[in-house]
N, C-alpha and C positions, 0 to 999 in steps of 0.2 A: 584076631589081632591083625593078621595079614590083610584082611579085607578093610579094616579101618585105616591101616597105613596107606593102602592103595587109594582109598577115598580121599584121604588127606592130601596126597600128592596130586590127585586130579583137581581138587578144589584150589590148591595153591597155584597150579598152572593157569587157573582162570584169571589171575590178577595180571592181566596183560598191561594195564596202565602203569603198573610198577615194573614188570619184567621187560616190557618193550614200549616205553612211553612215546616213541616216534612212529609207531605202527599206525596204519590207517584206522584200525579199530579204536586205538587210544584217542586218536583225533576225533572220532565220532562221539566218544564219551565226553570229551571236552565240549563238543557242540551241544550235547544234551545238557551239560552243566550250564552253558550260556543260556540255552532256551529256558531252563528252570529259573534262572535269575531274572530273565525278562518277564516270565509269567508272574513273578512276584513283585513287579515294578511298583504296584500300588500298595504293597504291604511287605513287611519283613518276613521272609521265609526262614523260620527258625527250627521248625519241626516238620518232618515229612515221613511218609511211609511208602514202601515199594511193595507191590503185590502183583499177582497174576490171576488169571481165571482158574487155572489148574496146574498140576505139577509138570515138571520137565519143560518149562518155557523160558528158562534162563533168568529167573527172578533173582536168585541169590548171587549169581556171578555179576549180574547187572548192578545190584545194590552195592556190592563190595567194590567194584571198579568206580562207581560214582563217588563213594566215600573217599577213595584214594585221590581222584582228580580234584575234589573239593579241598582236600588236605594239601594238595600240591599248590593251591592258591594261598597257602599259609592261613587257612581258616582252621580254627579249633573244632574238630569234628568228632562226634561220638556216634559210632555205629552200634545199634542195639539189636540183638537177635531176639525178636519177639515171636519167633516161630517156636513156641514152647512144646511142640509136638514132634517136629523133625528138624532140629537145629543144625545149621551148617557153618555158621560164622567162626566157631572155634576151630573147625577144620581149615577153613580158608586162611585164617591168620595164625594158625598154630597156637591157639590160646588155651589156657587151663579152663575147662568147663565145670570144674567141681564147685565153682561158685559163679554166680552171674545174676541175670535179671530176676529169676524166681527167688534167689537168696535175698536180694535187696527188698523185694516186695513183701516177703514174709518177715523181714526185720532181722535176718541172721547176719547180714553184712551191710556196711554203708556203701554208697555208690562208689566212692573213691577206692575203697578196699576191694571192690569186685571188678573194676575195669582192668583191662590189659593194654599195655603199650604195643605199638606196631613199629615196623621199620620206617613209617612216615612219622616224623616227630610230632606232628600236630593231630594225628589220628589215633584215637583210643577206641577199643571195642569192648562192649559189654556182652559177653556170651549169654546164652539162655540160662545157664545154670541147670541144676537137677530138674528133670521133667516133672511138673506137678500134676496132681490128679484133676485140677480145675483151672486150666489155662485161661478160658474166657473170663471167669470171675476175677482172676488176678489182673488181667489186662484192663478190665473195666473198673478196678477198685480205686478208692481214694489214694491208696499208696502209689498207684501209677501216676496220678495227677501230681502228687507231691514229688515223685522222682523226676518228672519232666521239669517242674519248676526249679528244682535243685540243679539239674543238668544245665538249664539255660543260664544259670549264674556262672557256669564254668566254660561252656562250649558255645561256639557261634552257630553251629548247625547240628541237629540231632536227627539221625536217619534210622528208621525202623525197617527191619526185614520181617515181613509178616507172612503167615500162611496164605495159600491161594484163597481168593475171596469166595469161590463157589463151594469150597470144601467145608469151611467152618466160618463162624461169625467173627473171628478174632480181628480180621482186617477192618470190618465194618465198625467194630467197637472202637478201635484206635483212630479210625477216620473221623470220629466225633471229638477227638482230643487234639489231634495235630493240625498244622496249618494247611497241609496239602497232601494229596495222594497221587502216586504215579503207577500206571498199569503197564505191565510187560506182556507182550504177546509174541509168539514165535511163528515165523513164516513156515507155512506148510504143516504146522502142528496144531496151533490154536484154532478151534472151531469158531466160525464167525458168530454163531448164535451164543456160544459160551462167552465170547468177548463182549458182546452186546449186553448179555445178562450181568456180567461183572460190572460193566459201566453203569447199568441201571441200579445196582446195589450200592455203588459208591456215590452216585450223584446226590442222593438225599442227605448225605452226611454233612456235618457242619464244616468240614474242611473242603477246600477247593480241589476239584479233579484237575491236576496240573497238565496231564497229557498222557500219551501212550508211547512206549518204546517198542519199535518193531525190531525184533531180535532175529539173527540168522538169515537175513535177506541177502541172497547171493547177487553179486554185481557182475556184469559182463566184462569181457576183455581182461581177464586175469586179476581183477580186483579181489581182495580178500572179503571176508564177511563184513557186512555193513550194519551198523547199529544206527537206527534213525529215530527221530523224535517227532 
């Protein structure tokens, strides 16, 4: 229990765009938001996923902060934890994970009954729910397509936090359903070959590869960490 509480506190601190919206890092998240909006200038970006090549690259903190800055634009945002193997969104936003995405996909709850409110009035989160035995099959099901269509009637933007693309096929499956994909890499951590392989796996998908977020890039002369797009 103590370990879970520690993990929850660590994840909550990652919401810098909420806790310190005037910081240089928060400004960089707003820059990423602007770049994403420009990348979709020829089409409406309603659904997107965020993934990485491997673990510990900052994917989940990146997607959480992106959801916050989009909500700060007064967009109705739904953040869905589609990492049905190692979910973190419920820790980050202190949400109840006894029901969530898996519960909706198997028909136990409706979407509106499973979402949780956050401190941002226009941001809702859909936790992963109980971890299922067949994550990939659920994400590629007709029920997922139906859920997305229902969510688009309620929200302006739906963002998925997905597992690392080199670990399992989940991100590739969702990349064929959403409008765009965003890849997170971490300075001095992500292997170049791994990043290129992740890109190769995402490019054939039906969705557009929106770009890459460079995470934890140190800036000289006393700057804090820099998040670039």
